[in-house]
Backbone and ligand atoms as CSV (ligand in chain L), in Angstrom:
chain,resi,resn,atom,element,x,y,z
A,1,MET,N,N,0.831,-1.198,0.000
A,1,MET,CA,C,0.000,0.000,0.000
A,1,MET,C,C,0.876,1.263,0.000
A,2,LYS,N,N,0.417,2.240,-0.778
A,2,LYS,CA,C,1.199,3.474,-0.922
A,2,LYS,C,C,0.350,4.690,-0.524
A,3,ILE,N,N,0.878,5.501,0.391
A,3,ILE,CA,C,0.130,6.662,0.886
A,3,ILE,C,C,0.915,7.950,0.621
A,4,LEU,N,N,0.170,9.000,0.268
A,4,LEU,CA,C,0.744,10.346,0.177
A,4,LEU,C,C,0.247,11.162,1.367
A,5,VAL,N,N,1.184,11.795,2.079
A,5,VAL,CA,C,0.827,12.735,3.148
A,5,VAL,C,C,1.122,14.137,2.624
A,6,LEU,N,N,0.052,14.892,2.443
A,6,LEU,CA,C,0.165,16.197,1.794
A,6,LEU,C,C,-0.217,17.312,2.771
A,7,ASN,N,N,0.705,18.232,2.980
A,7,ASN,CA,C,0.458,19.362,3.882
A,7,ASN,C,C,0.492,20.681,3.127
A,8,GLY,N,N,-0.440,21.551,3.486
A,8,GLY,CA,C,-0.586,22.823,2.802
A,8,GLY,C,C,0.185,23.960,3.463
A,9,PRO,N,N,-0.236,25.187,3.164
A,9,PRO,CA,C,0.528,26.382,3.519
A,9,PRO,C,C,0.797,26.537,5.012
A,10,ASN,N,N,2.027,26.916,5.283
A,10,ASN,CA,C,2.533,27.265,6.611
A,10,ASN,C,C,2.765,26.071,7.525
A,11,LEU,N,N,2.408,24.884,7.085
A,11,LEU,CA,C,2.629,23.732,7.968
A,11,LEU,C,C,4.121,23.385,8.077
A,12,ASN,N,N,4.934,23.931,7.160
A,12,ASN,CA,C,6.388,23.820,7.309
A,12,ASN,C,C,6.900,24.663,8.483
A,13,MET,N,N,6.028,25.505,9.033
A,13,MET,CA,C,6.420,26.375,10.158
A,13,MET,C,C,6.069,25.761,11.518
A,14,LEU,N,N,5.568,24.540,11.503
A,14,LEU,CA,C,5.189,23.892,12.769
A,14,LEU,C,C,6.346,23.945,13.770
A,15,GLY,N,N,6.000,24.214,15.020
A,15,GLY,CA,C,7.014,24.245,16.078
A,15,GLY,C,C,7.759,25.556,16.173
A,16,ILE,N,N,7.592,26.410,15.178
A,16,ILE,CA,C,8.348,27.673,15.150
A,16,ILE,C,C,7.516,28.804,15.739
A,17,ARG,N,N,6.204,28.810,15.444
A,17,ARG,CA,C,5.286,29.826,15.972
A,17,ARG,C,C,3.996,29.142,16.431
A,18,GLU,N,N,3.217,29.853,17.220
A,18,GLU,CA,C,1.899,29.406,17.680
A,18,GLU,C,C,1.906,27.989,18.284
A,19,PRO,N,N,2.853,27.698,19.197
A,19,PRO,CA,C,2.888,26.349,19.791
A,19,PRO,C,C,1.646,26.035,20.620
A,20,ASP,N,N,0.976,27.100,21.097
A,20,ASP,CA,C,-0.250,26.899,21.888
A,20,ASP,C,C,-1.359,26.266,21.042
A,21,ILE,N,N,-1.341,26.533,19.737
A,21,ILE,CA,C,-2.378,25.972,18.848
A,21,ILE,C,C,-1.888,24.693,18.160
A,22,TYR,N,N,-0.644,24.731,17.659
A,22,TYR,CA,C,-0.175,23.634,16.818
A,22,TYR,C,C,0.884,22.744,17.473
A,23,GLY,N,N,1.251,23.053,18.728
A,23,GLY,CA,C,2.252,22.240,19.418
A,23,GLY,C,C,3.664,22.742,19.184
A,24,LYS,N,N,4.629,22.089,19.835
A,24,LYS,CA,C,6.015,22.564,19.754
A,24,LYS,C,C,6.879,21.706,18.826
A,25,ASP,N,N,6.282,20.647,18.316
A,25,ASP,CA,C,7.052,19.779,17.420
A,25,ASP,C,C,7.050,20.328,15.991
A,26,THR,N,N,8.108,20.012,15.266
A,26,THR,CA,C,8.320,20.592,13.939
A,26,THR,C,C,7.729,19.721,12.828
A,27,TYR,N,N,7.753,20.277,11.614
A,27,TYR,CA,C,7.310,19.513,10.441
A,27,TYR,C,C,8.165,18.256,10.277
A,28,ASP,N,N,9.473,18.385,10.503
A,28,ASP,CA,C,10.356,17.208,10.385
A,28,ASP,C,C,10.002,16.152,11.430
A,29,ASP,N,N,9.622,16.607,12.628
A,29,ASP,CA,C,9.180,15.658,13.662
A,29,ASP,C,C,7.920,14.912,13.195
A,30,LEU,N,N,7.015,15.668,12.565
A,30,LEU,CA,C,5.775,15.068,12.066
A,30,LEU,C,C,6.086,13.985,11.027
A,31,VAL,N,N,6.971,14.333,10.103
A,31,VAL,CA,C,7.353,13.378,9.053
A,31,VAL,C,C,7.957,12.118,9.677
A,32,ALA,N,N,8.850,12.312,10.648
A,32,ALA,CA,C,9.513,11.159,11.291
A,32,ALA,C,C,8.492,10.271,11.998
A,33,LEU,N,N,7.536,10.903,12.666
A,33,LEU,CA,C,6.499,10.156,13.400
A,33,LEU,C,C,5.669,9.295,12.454
A,34,ILE,N,N,5.219,9.908,11.357
A,34,ILE,CA,C,4.367,9.180,10.403
A,34,ILE,C,C,5.187,8.090,9.703
A,35,ARG,N,N,6.430,8.421,9.356
A,35,ARG,CA,C,7.284,7.442,8.659
A,35,ARG,C,C,7.442,6.172,9.506
A,36,LYS,N,N,7.712,6.384,10.814
A,36,LYS,CA,C,7.899,5.253,11.726
A,36,LYS,C,C,6.614,4.406,11.792
A,37,HIS,N,N,5.485,5.104,11.907
A,37,HIS,CA,C,4.189,4.419,12.000
A,37,HIS,C,C,3.934,3.595,10.735
A,38,CYS,N,N,4.218,4.185,9.585
A,38,CYS,CA,C,3.985,3.484,8.319
A,38,CYS,C,C,4.932,2.293,8.168
A,39,GLU,N,N,6.179,2.472,8.582
A,39,GLU,CA,C,7.159,1.378,8.491
A,39,GLU,C,C,6.667,0.172,9.277
A,40,SER,N,N,6.135,0.450,10.480
A,40,SER,CA,C,5.696,-0.663,11.343
A,40,SER,C,C,4.446,-1.334,10.779
A,41,SER,N,N,3.746,-0.661,9.870
A,41,SER,CA,C,2.545,-1.247,9.257
A,41,SER,C,C,2.806,-1.726,7.831
A,42,GLY,N,N,4.044,-1.627,7.381
A,42,GLY,CA,C,4.382,-2.067,6.021
A,42,GLY,C,C,3.784,-1.200,4.931
A,43,ILE,N,N,3.589,0.080,5.248
A,43,ILE,CA,C,3.003,1.013,4.280
A,43,ILE,C,C,4.113,1.885,3.685
A,44,GLU,N,N,4.084,2.017,2.364
A,44,GLU,CA,C,5.007,2.926,1.682
A,44,GLU,C,C,4.411,4.330,1.769
A,45,VAL,N,N,5.226,5.309,2.164
A,45,VAL,CA,C,4.671,6.654,2.359
A,45,VAL,C,C,5.558,7.708,1.699
A,46,GLN,N,N,4.913,8.692,1.080
A,46,GLN,CA,C,5.647,9.836,0.546
A,46,GLN,C,C,5.059,11.109,1.159
A,47,PHE,N,N,5.917,12.124,1.336
A,47,PHE,CA,C,5.508,13.370,1.985
A,47,PHE,C,C,5.712,14.535,1.023
A,48,LYS,N,N,4.699,15.403,0.971
A,48,LYS,CA,C,4.836,16.613,0.172
A,48,LYS,C,C,4.206,17.770,0.940
A,49,GLN,N,N,4.810,18.948,0.781
A,49,GLN,CA,C,4.262,20.155,1.421
A,49,GLN,C,C,4.463,21.301,0.457
A,50,SER,N,N,3.434,22.153,0.357
A,50,SER,CA,C,3.600,23.358,-0.446
A,50,SER,C,C,2.776,24.492,0.135
A,51,ASN,N,N,3.256,25.687,-0.105
A,51,ASN,CA,C,2.506,26.884,0.282
A,51,ASN,C,C,1.633,27.394,-0.865
A,52,SER,N,N,1.711,26.732,-2.005
A,52,SER,CA,C,1.010,27.188,-3.210
A,52,SER,C,C,-0.152,26.269,-3.565
A,53,GLU,N,N,-1.298,26.863,-3.835
A,53,GLU,CA,C,-2.502,26.081,-4.153
A,53,GLU,C,C,-2.298,25.233,-5.413
A,54,GLY,N,N,-1.744,25.852,-6.453
A,54,GLY,CA,C,-1.559,25.136,-7.719
A,54,GLY,C,C,-0.607,23.958,-7.574
A,55,THR,N,N,0.423,24.139,-6.780
A,55,THR,CA,C,1.378,23.037,-6.566
A,55,THR,C,C,0.701,21.887,-5.830
A,56,LEU,N,N,-0.172,22.221,-4.879
A,56,LEU,CA,C,-0.913,21.170,-4.169
A,56,LEU,C,C,-1.819,20.410,-5.139
A,57,VAL,N,N,-2.451,21.132,-6.054
A,57,VAL,CA,C,-3.263,20.484,-7.095
A,57,VAL,C,C,-2.378,19.545,-7.924
A,58,ASP,N,N,-1.198,20.031,-8.311
A,58,ASP,CA,C,-0.266,19.193,-9.090
A,58,ASP,C,C,0.103,17.922,-8.320
A,59,TYR,N,N,0.348,18.062,-7.017
A,59,TYR,CA,C,0.728,16.890,-6.207
A,59,TYR,C,C,-0.421,15.878,-6.140
A,60,ILE,N,N,-1.648,16.379,-6.042
A,60,ILE,CA,C,-2.804,15.459,-6.003
A,60,ILE,C,C,-2.917,14.733,-7.345
A,61,GLN,N,N,-2.757,15.469,-8.431
A,61,GLN,CA,C,-2.823,14.827,-9.755
A,61,GLN,C,C,-1.691,13.807,-9.926
A,62,GLN,N,N,-0.493,14.165,-9.438
A,62,GLN,CA,C,0.660,13.257,-9.561
A,62,GLN,C,C,0.392,11.941,-8.818
A,63,ALA,N,N,-0.354,12.037,-7.710
A,63,ALA,CA,C,-0.676,10.836,-6.929
A,63,ALA,C,C,-1.424,9.815,-7.782
A,64,PHE,N,N,-2.242,10.314,-8.699
A,64,PHE,CA,C,-2.972,9.413,-9.602
A,64,PHE,C,C,-1.994,8.640,-10.478
A,65,PHE,N,N,-1.029,9.355,-11.078
A,65,PHE,CA,C,-0.068,8.710,-11.983
A,65,PHE,C,C,0.914,7.828,-11.212
A,66,ASP,N,N,1.148,8.153,-9.929
A,66,ASP,CA,C,2.034,7.335,-9.074
A,66,ASP,C,C,1.301,6.136,-8.480
A,67,LYS,N,N,0.007,5.987,-8.819
A,67,LYS,CA,C,-0.810,4.876,-8.301
A,67,LYS,C,C,-0.833,4.833,-6.769
A,68,VAL,N,N,-0.994,6.021,-6.176
A,68,VAL,CA,C,-1.122,6.122,-4.723
A,68,VAL,C,C,-2.493,5.569,-4.314
A,69,ASP,N,N,-2.516,4.828,-3.203
A,69,ASP,CA,C,-3.771,4.180,-2.750
A,69,ASP,C,C,-4.589,5.068,-1.826
A,70,GLY,N,N,-3.942,6.009,-1.141
A,70,GLY,CA,C,-4.668,6.850,-0.197
A,70,GLY,C,C,-3.916,8.155,0.055
A,71,ILE,N,N,-4.673,9.205,0.331
A,71,ILE,CA,C,-4.067,10.516,0.592
A,71,ILE,C,C,-4.481,10.995,1.979
A,72,VAL,N,N,-3.499,11.393,2.777
A,72,VAL,CA,C,-3.752,12.096,4.038
A,72,VAL,C,C,-3.459,13.560,3.743
A,73,ILE,N,N,-4.468,14.402,3.880
A,73,ILE,CA,C,-4.274,15.804,3.493
A,73,ILE,C,C,-4.662,16.764,4.609
A,74,ASN,N,N,-3.719,17.637,4.942
A,74,ASN,CA,C,-4.038,18.811,5.753
A,74,ASN,C,C,-3.861,20.011,4.829
A,75,PRO,N,N,-4.958,20.518,4.285
A,75,PRO,CA,C,-4.837,21.592,3.287
A,75,PRO,C,C,-4.519,22.959,3.892
A,76,GLY,N,N,-4.297,23.027,5.214
A,76,GLY,CA,C,-4.034,24.319,5.850
A,76,GLY,C,C,-5.179,25.279,5.584
A,77,ALA,N,N,-4.850,26.539,5.377
A,77,ALA,CA,C,-5.888,27.552,5.174
A,77,ALA,C,C,-6.674,27.344,3.878
A,78,TYR,N,N,-6.085,26.606,2.908
A,78,TYR,CA,C,-6.830,26.332,1.665
A,78,TYR,C,C,-8.049,25.436,1.909
A,79,THR,N,N,-8.074,24.778,3.072
A,79,THR,CA,C,-9.260,24.012,3.485
A,79,THR,C,C,-10.520,24.843,3.286
A,80,HIS,N,N,-10.400,26.116,3.719
A,80,HIS,CA,C,-11.575,26.973,3.864
A,80,HIS,C,C,-11.875,27.814,2.619
A,81,THR,N,N,-11.046,27.646,1.587
A,81,THR,CA,C,-11.196,28.515,0.409
A,81,THR,C,C,-11.153,27.777,-0.930
A,82,SER,N,N,-10.579,26.565,-0.948
A,82,SER,CA,C,-10.166,26.024,-2.244
A,82,SER,C,C,-11.117,25.002,-2.860
A,83,VAL,N,N,-11.841,25.456,-3.858
A,83,VAL,CA,C,-12.620,24.535,-4.685
A,83,VAL,C,C,-11.655,23.744,-5.586
A,84,ALA,N,N,-10.506,24.337,-5.917
A,84,ALA,CA,C,-9.533,23.670,-6.791
A,84,ALA,C,C,-9.000,22.383,-6.148
A,85,LEU,N,N,-8.741,22.415,-4.854
A,85,LEU,CA,C,-8.261,21.195,-4.179
A,85,LEU,C,C,-9.375,20.149,-4.135
A,86,LEU,N,N,-10.598,20.601,-3.871
A,86,LEU,CA,C,-11.736,19.674,-3.887
A,86,LEU,C,C,-11.856,19.021,-5.273
A,87,ASP,N,N,-11.805,19.820,-6.316
A,87,ASP,CA,C,-11.944,19.288,-7.670
A,87,ASP,C,C,-10.819,18.315,-8.013
A,88,ALA,N,N,-9.605,18.613,-7.543
A,88,ALA,CA,C,-8.465,17.721,-7.816
A,88,ALA,C,C,-8.693,16.362,-7.156
A,89,LEU,N,N,-9.183,16.379,-5.920
A,89,LEU,CA,C,-9.451,15.114,-5.217
A,89,LEU,C,C,-10.558,14.340,-5.934
A,90,LYS,N,N,-11.582,15.068,-6.370
A,90,LYS,CA,C,-12.671,14.405,-7.095
A,90,LYS,C,C,-12.161,13.833,-8.428
A,91,ALA,N,N,-11.238,14.526,-9.032
A,91,ALA,CA,C,-10.712,14.074,-10.333
A,91,ALA,C,C,-9.928,12.779,-10.195
A,92,VAL,N,N,-9.109,12.675,-9.152
A,92,VAL,CA,C,-8.250,11.485,-9.048
A,92,VAL,C,C,-8.967,10.305,-8.389
A,93,GLN,N,N,-10.029,10.604,-7.621
A,93,GLN,CA,C,-10.829,9.538,-6.981
A,93,GLN,C,C,-9.979,8.611,-6.108
A,94,ILE,N,N,-9.005,9.184,-5.416
A,94,ILE,CA,C,-8.199,8.405,-4.459
A,94,ILE,C,C,-8.787,8.638,-3.068
A,95,PRO,N,N,-9.028,7.579,-2.280
A,95,PRO,CA,C,-9.541,7.770,-0.925
A,95,PRO,C,C,-8.672,8.752,-0.142
A,96,ALA,N,N,-9.325,9.669,0.568
A,96,ALA,CA,C,-8.570,10.726,1.257
A,96,ALA,C,C,-9.140,10.973,2.650
A,97,VAL,N,N,-8.236,11.248,3.582
A,97,VAL,CA,C,-8.631,11.664,4.925
A,97,VAL,C,C,-8.090,13.071,5.153
A,98,GLU,N,N,-8.982,13.943,5.584
A,98,GLU,CA,C,-8.634,15.337,5.894
A,98,GLU,C,C,-8.250,15.412,7.370
A,99,VAL,N,N,-7.086,15.994,7.635
A,99,VAL,CA,C,-6.602,16.108,9.022
A,99,VAL,C,C,-6.378,17.570,9.375
A,100,HIS,N,N,-6.816,17.943,10.565
A,100,HIS,CA,C,-6.476,19.250,11.128
A,100,HIS,C,C,-5.896,19.048,12.515
A,101,ILE,N,N,-4.766,19.674,12.750
A,101,ILE,CA,C,-4.084,19.537,14.037
A,101,ILE,C,C,-4.917,20.177,15.139
A,102,SER,N,N,-5.463,21.343,14.839
A,102,SER,CA,C,-6.216,22.100,15.849
A,102,SER,C,C,-7.706,21.749,15.801
A,103,LYS,N,N,-8.419,22.238,16.820
A,103,LYS,CA,C,-9.870,22.022,16.877
A,103,LYS,C,C,-10.550,23.101,16.048
A,104,VAL,N,N,-10.554,22.926,14.744
A,104,VAL,CA,C,-11.072,23.967,13.855
A,104,VAL,C,C,-12.528,24.341,14.179
A,105,ASP,N,N,-13.270,23.358,14.652
A,105,ASP,CA,C,-14.692,23.592,14.959
A,105,ASP,C,C,-14.892,24.531,16.153
A,106,GLU,N,N,-13.806,24.751,16.929
A,106,GLU,CA,C,-13.918,25.648,18.085
A,106,GLU,C,C,-13.201,26.984,17.839
A,107,ARG,N,N,-12.792,27.215,16.591
A,107,ARG,CA,C,-12.045,28.444,16.282
A,107,ARG,C,C,-12.934,29.443,15.526
A,108,GLU,N,N,-12.329,30.326,14.754
A,108,GLU,CA,C,-13.085,31.397,14.094
A,108,GLU,C,C,-14.132,30.814,13.135
A,109,PRO,N,N,-15.216,31.556,12.916
A,109,PRO,CA,C,-16.275,31.076,12.010
A,109,PRO,C,C,-15.759,30.721,10.604
A,110,PHE,N,N,-14.761,31.469,10.098
A,110,PHE,CA,C,-14.298,31.168,8.737
A,110,PHE,C,C,-13.597,29.820,8.638
A,111,ARG,N,N,-13.224,29.240,9.778
A,111,ARG,CA,C,-12.598,27.902,9.744
A,111,ARG,C,C,-13.637,26.776,9.820
A,112,GLN,N,N,-14.907,27.140,9.880
A,112,GLN,CA,C,-15.958,26.115,10.014
A,112,GLN,C,C,-16.320,25.502,8.667
A,113,ILE,N,N,-15.893,26.166,7.591
A,113,ILE,CA,C,-16.183,25.652,6.248
A,113,ILE,C,C,-14.973,24.880,5.731
A,114,SER,N,N,-15.225,23.685,5.208
A,114,SER,CA,C,-14.164,22.936,4.531
A,114,SER,C,C,-14.685,22.428,3.193
A,115,TYR,N,N,-14.056,22.884,2.120
A,115,TYR,CA,C,-14.423,22.383,0.796
A,115,TYR,C,C,-13.961,20.947,0.601
A,116,VAL,N,N,-12.769,20.647,1.130
A,116,VAL,CA,C,-12.211,19.297,0.996
A,116,VAL,C,C,-13.119,18.252,1.655
A,117,SER,N,N,-13.838,18.650,2.697
A,117,SER,CA,C,-14.756,17.726,3.394
A,117,SER,C,C,-15.838,17.176,2.479
A,118,TYR,N,N,-16.145,17.917,1.401
A,118,TYR,CA,C,-17.156,17.422,0.467
A,118,TYR,C,C,-16.694,16.148,-0.246
A,119,TYR,N,N,-15.368,15.917,-0.235
A,119,TYR,CA,C,-14.850,14.697,-0.860
A,119,TYR,C,C,-14.315,13.685,0.156
A,120,ALA,N,N,-13.655,14.176,1.200
A,120,ALA,CA,C,-12.901,13.287,2.102
A,120,ALA,C,C,-13.783,12.180,2.682
A,121,GLN,N,N,-13.208,10.996,2.759
A,121,GLN,CA,C,-13.922,9.863,3.351
A,121,GLN,C,C,-14.027,10.026,4.866
A,122,LYS,N,N,-13.112,10.817,5.436
A,122,LYS,CA,C,-13.124,11.050,6.881
A,122,LYS,C,C,-12.388,12.354,7.169
A,123,THR,N,N,-12.833,13.035,8.240
A,123,THR,CA,C,-12.139,14.247,8.688
A,123,THR,C,C,-11.783,14.085,10.159
A,124,ILE,N,N,-10.528,14.367,10.482
A,124,ILE,CA,C,-10.050,14.239,11.864
A,124,ILE,C,C,-9.547,15.603,12.314
A,125,THR,N,N,-10.078,16.113,13.413
A,125,THR,CA,C,-9.662,17.441,13.890
A,125,THR,C,C,-9.288,17.395,15.368
A,126,GLY,N,N,-8.354,18.269,15.733
A,126,GLY,CA,C,-8.077,18.513,17.148
A,126,GLY,C,C,-7.320,17.424,17.866
A,127,LYS,N,N,-6.681,16.526,17.136
A,127,LYS,CA,C,-5.936,15.443,17.788
A,127,LYS,C,C,-4.430,15.607,17.629
A,128,GLY,N,N,-4.001,16.798,17.224
A,128,GLY,CA,C,-2.561,17.024,17.049
A,128,GLY,C,C,-1.990,16.105,15.984
A,129,PHE,N,N,-0.700,15.750,16.155
A,129,PHE,CA,C,-0.030,14.889,15.175
A,129,PHE,C,C,-0.656,13.496,15.136
A,130,GLN,N,N,-1.237,13.079,16.267
A,130,GLN,CA,C,-1.872,11.759,16.348
A,130,GLN,C,C,-2.945,11.581,15.269
A,131,GLY,N,N,-3.576,12.692,14.893
A,131,GLY,CA,C,-4.624,12.642,13.873
A,131,GLY,C,C,-4.113,12.079,12.547
A,132,TYR,N,N,-2.847,12.373,12.219
A,132,TYR,CA,C,-2.261,11.849,10.972
A,132,TYR,C,C,-2.118,10.323,11.050
A,133,LEU,N,N,-1.760,9.830,12.234
A,133,LEU,CA,C,-1.580,8.378,12.383
A,133,LEU,C,C,-2.939,7.676,12.281
A,134,GLU,N,N,-3.941,8.298,12.879
A,134,GLU,CA,C,-5.305,7.748,12.767
A,134,GLU,C,C,-5.764,7.733,11.314
A,135,ALA,N,N,-5.385,8.752,10.586
A,135,ALA,CA,C,-5.759,8.834,9.164
A,135,ALA,C,C,-5.116,7.696,8.380
A,136,VAL,N,N,-3.851,7.433,8.650
A,136,VAL,CA,C,-3.148,6.320,7.986
A,136,VAL,C,C,-3.855,5.004,8.303
A,137,ASP,N,N,-4.186,4.812,9.578
A,137,ASP,CA,C,-4.851,3.559,9.983
A,137,ASP,C,C,-6.216,3.416,9.305
A,138,PHE,N,N,-6.933,4.535,9.218
A,138,PHE,CA,C,-8.247,4.500,8.556
A,138,PHE,C,C,-8.078,4.082,7.093
A,139,LEU,N,N,-7.112,4.676,6.407
A,139,LEU,CA,C,-6.918,4.364,4.986
A,139,LEU,C,C,-6.509,2.915,4.778
A,140,LYS,N,N,-5.724,2.404,5.730
A,140,LYS,CA,C,-5.295,0.997,5.633
A,140,LYS,C,C,-6.530,0.094,5.676
A,141,GLU,N,N,-7.409,0.352,6.615
A,141,GLU,CA,C,-8.641,-0.441,6.739
A,141,GLU,C,C,-9.549,-0.218,5.523
A,142,TYR,N,N,-9.698,1.051,5.155
A,142,TYR,CA,C,-10.647,1.445,4.113
A,142,TYR,C,C,-10.300,0.826,2.760
A,143,THR,N,N,-9.006,0.712,2.502
A,143,THR,CA,C,-8.579,0.240,1.179
A,143,THR,C,C,-8.260,-1.260,1.185
A,144,ALA,N,N,-8.429,-1.907,2.345
A,144,ALA,CA,C,-8.062,-3.346,2.453
A,144,ALA,C,C,-8.983,-4.212,1.587
L,1,LIG,O1,O,-5.475,22.839,12.394
L,1,LIG,C1,C,-4.949,22.677,11.298
L,1,LIG,O2,O,-4.224,21.726,11.023
L,1,LIG,C2,C,-5.136,23.745,10.213
L,1,LIG,O3,O,-5.326,23.074,8.981
L,1,LIG,C3,C,-3.873,24.568,10.185
L,1,LIG,C4,C,-3.947,25.760,9.255
L,1,LIG,C5,C,-5.206,26.574,9.496
L,1,LIG,O4,O,-5.303,27.609,8.526
L,1,LIG,C6,C,-6.438,25.723,9.447
L,1,LIG,O5,O,-7.563,26.533,9.728
L,1,LIG,C7,C,-6.364,24.608,10.469
L,1,LIG,C8,C,-2.753,26.705,9.450
L,1,LIG,C9,C,-1.434,26.036,9.521
L,1,LIG,C10,C,-0.466,27.060,9.981
L,1,LIG,O6,O,0.537,26.423,10.686
L,1,LIG,C11,C,1.357,27.196,11.419
L,1,LIG,C12,C,2.316,26.538,12.125
L,1,LIG,C13,C,3.189,27.247,12.900
L,1,LIG,C14,C,3.123,28.613,12.947
L,1,LIG,C15,C,2.148,29.274,12.231
L,1,LIG,C16,C,1.269,28.561,11.464
């Protein structure tokens, strides 16, 4: 099984600012955590991060040609604005889990809307980095 973990804008800044919301661990820590989890489950995993909407669309499309079985996506702020990311997910038809580190449902009203949720098979919020591991486990079961 092959999984893509895709992170959107500013998630490369994890651990550098706003530790009260996103924790003190870094993006590299996140990658290491997920990599270890996938290794122990025999899952092949690739990681991509971009601050650009179009590049994220390109990465989703590339997942189709790479025959990726599942996508774990934290679209960052594009969650709340991007029909393009939703359309890309619909185009590739790869099972996807949407992850948010913070409790988006308890934050500002503009974070209550998620376009990606219209496609995602599951959405996990407010569980910190653990949410990514749960997403991997869900995809493993879902695609079995
Ligand atoms: O809770 C999440 O994972 C979010 O997707 C994170 C996005 C935010 O726009 C979404 O509403 C919820 C923002 C990621 C920004 O990450 C930072 C990390 C460190 C310092 C500043 C921002």
